C-alpha positions as CSV (number, residue, x, y, z in Angstrom):
1,M,-6.6,-22.5,-8.5
2,P,-10.1,-21.3,-8.6
3,V,-11.8,-22.2,-11.7
4,P,-13.7,-19.2,-13.6
5,G,-17.3,-19.5,-13.1
6,D,-16.9,-20.4,-9.6
7,Q,-18.6,-18.5,-7.0
8,P,-16.0,-17.9,-4.3
9,I,-18.7,-15.1,-2.9
10,C,-19.8,-17.7,0.0
11,S,-23.3,-16.3,0.8
12,P,-26.0,-13.9,-0.6
13,L,-24.8,-11.5,2.3
14,C,-21.6,-11.4,0.8
15,V,-23.2,-10.8,-3.0
16,S,-24.9,-7.8,-1.3
17,R,-21.7,-6.3,0.8
18,A,-19.9,-6.7,-2.5
19,Q,-22.9,-4.3,-4.2
20,R,-23.3,-2.2,-1.8
21,A,-19.6,-1.2,-2.0
22,V,-19.7,-1.0,-5.9
23,A,-22.8,1.3,-5.3
24,A,-21.4,3.9,-2.6
25,A,-17.4,3.8,-4.5
26,L,-19.5,4.8,-7.8
27,W,-22.0,7.3,-6.1
28,H,-19.5,10.3,-6.1
29,Y,-19.1,9.7,-10.0
30,T,-22.7,10.9,-10.6
31,A,-21.8,14.9,-9.7
32,A,-18.4,14.3,-10.9
33,P,-17.1,13.0,-14.6
34,L,-16.2,9.7,-13.9
35,A,-14.2,9.0,-17.5
36,K,-14.7,12.1,-19.5
37,P,-16.9,12.9,-20.7
38,Y,-19.3,10.0,-18.9
39,Y,-20.9,10.5,-15.0
40,V,-22.6,7.5,-13.5
41,R,-26.2,7.6,-13.8
42,G,-26.8,4.3,-12.2
43,C,-25.1,1.2,-10.3
44,V,-27.9,-1.8,-10.4
45,P,-27.6,-5.0,-9.1
46,D,-28.1,-7.9,-10.8
47,E,-31.0,-9.6,-9.2
48,D,-32.4,-12.0,-12.1
49,G,-29.2,-13.8,-12.6
50,D,-27.1,-16.1,-10.6
51,E,-24.1,-14.5,-10.8
52,A,-22.8,-11.9,-8.6
53,A,-22.7,-8.3,-10.7
54,V,-24.2,-5.0,-11.4
55,T,-25.5,-3.2,-14.2
56,V,-23.2,0.4,-14.6
57,A,-24.9,3.0,-16.1
58,L,-22.9,6.0,-17.9
59,W,-24.4,8.8,-19.5
60,T,-22.5,12.1,-21.0
61,G,-23.6,14.5,-18.6
62,P,-25.6,17.8,-18.7
63,A,-23.6,19.9,-20.7
64,A,-23.2,17.4,-23.9
65,R,-24.8,18.7,-26.7
66,E,-25.5,15.0,-27.6
67,K,-26.8,12.7,-24.7
68,R,-25.2,9.2,-25.0
69,N,-26.0,6.8,-22.6
70,L,-23.5,3.4,-22.3
71,F,-24.8,0.3,-19.8
72,F,-22.0,-2.2,-18.9
73,Y,-22.7,-5.5,-17.6
74,V,-19.9,-5.8,-14.7
75,P,-19.4,-8.7,-13.0
76,L,-18.2,-9.0,-9.2
77,V,-16.1,-11.9,-9.6
78,S,-13.4,-12.6,-12.1
79,G,-11.4,-15.4,-12.5
80,G,-13.4,-17.4,-9.3
81,L,-12.6,-14.4,-6.8
82,P,-14.3,-11.5,-5.7
83,V,-13.9,-8.1,-7.3
84,P,-12.6,-5.1,-5.3
85,A,-14.8,-1.9,-5.6
86,V,-11.8,-0.1,-6.6
87,R,-10.8,-2.0,-9.7
88,V,-14.4,-1.5,-10.7
89,V,-13.8,2.2,-10.4
90,A,-10.6,2.2,-12.0
91,G,-11.4,-0.1,-14.8
92,L,-14.1,2.4,-15.8
93,M,-11.6,5.4,-15.5
94,R,-9.6,3.8,-17.8
95,L,-12.7,4.3,-20.8
96,S,-11.1,8.2,-20.9
97,R,-7.4,6.7,-21.8
98,G,-8.4,5.1,-25.1
99,T,-10.7,3.0,-27.8
100,Y,-12.0,0.1,-26.1
101,L,-14.1,-2.6,-28.3
102,F,-16.6,-4.3,-26.0
103,G,-18.8,-7.4,-26.6
104,V,-22.8,-7.1,-26.2
105,T,-24.2,-9.2,-23.5
106,G,-27.5,-10.1,-24.9
107,R,-29.2,-8.2,-22.3
108,R,-31.1,-4.9,-22.6
109,F,-31.3,-2.2,-20.1
110,D,-33.7,1.1,-20.4
111,G,-34.3,-0.3,-23.9
112,K,-30.3,-0.2,-25.0
113,R,-27.8,-2.9,-25.1
114,V,-25.8,-3.8,-22.4
115,L,-22.3,-4.6,-23.0
116,N,-20.1,-7.0,-21.6
117,G,-17.6,-4.9,-19.0
118,S,-15.7,-7.8,-18.0
119,G,-12.4,-6.9,-19.1
120,L,-12.5,-4.0,-17.3
121,V,-12.1,-6.0,-13.9
122,V,-9.3,-8.0,-15.2
123,G,-6.8,-8.0,-12.2
124,R,-5.0,-8.9,-9.3
125,D,-6.8,-11.7,-6.4
126,A,-8.7,-10.1,-3.4
127,P,-9.7,-11.5,-0.5
128,C,-13.2,-13.4,0.1
129,L,-16.1,-10.6,1.1
130,C,-17.2,-12.9,4.2
131,G,-14.8,-11.4,7.0
132,G,-16.7,-8.2,6.9
133,I,-18.9,-8.1,10.2
134,G,-22.7,-7.3,9.7
135,E,-24.3,-5.9,6.2
136,R,-22.5,-2.6,4.9
137,E,-25.0,0.6,5.1
138,G,-26.2,1.9,2.1
139,P,-28.5,0.7,-0.8
140,R,-27.1,-2.3,-3.1
141,G,-27.5,-0.2,-6.1
142,F,-29.1,3.2,-7.8
143,Y,-30.3,4.5,-10.8
144,Y,-31.5,8.0,-12.0
145,E,-34.9,7.3,-14.1
146,R,-34.9,11.6,-14.0
147,P,-32.3,13.9,-13.0
148,G,-32.7,14.3,-8.9
149,E,-34.6,11.3,-8.8
150,P,-32.7,8.4,-7.8
151,Q,-34.2,4.8,-7.5
152,R,-32.6,3.3,-4.8
153,Y,-31.9,-0.4,-4.6
154,G,-32.0,-1.5,-0.9
């Protein structure tokens, strides 16, 4: 049984592949709401830490009177096993189904507190991502600093 905190993603290539998969899965939700009223504003790979993770930025969208941003630190390893991109998207979609309380990670992004999104990705075991061949296409992440101008993380 894997011990939480162990890194089953066995290489930097696997971490990169996981980050690219999550960024690709969330890209669609920059133009369509992920969890009403939130749209995805960014999926930024964790480059400072030694964990496989992303910071997902949500915003209330162009039609909202009150613009509000939320930032979630989402680990790509849960219980010692890799988290599939589908589980990250499904966890974020659950935000519209009720009130959730999230702790703060102590990190800041774009000047705002980052919430701990690890509870969003708890679930079933997943196979290791090392089985893929080569590098997945696309950026490891993106972030809209201004509308229409995404910054991409390669």
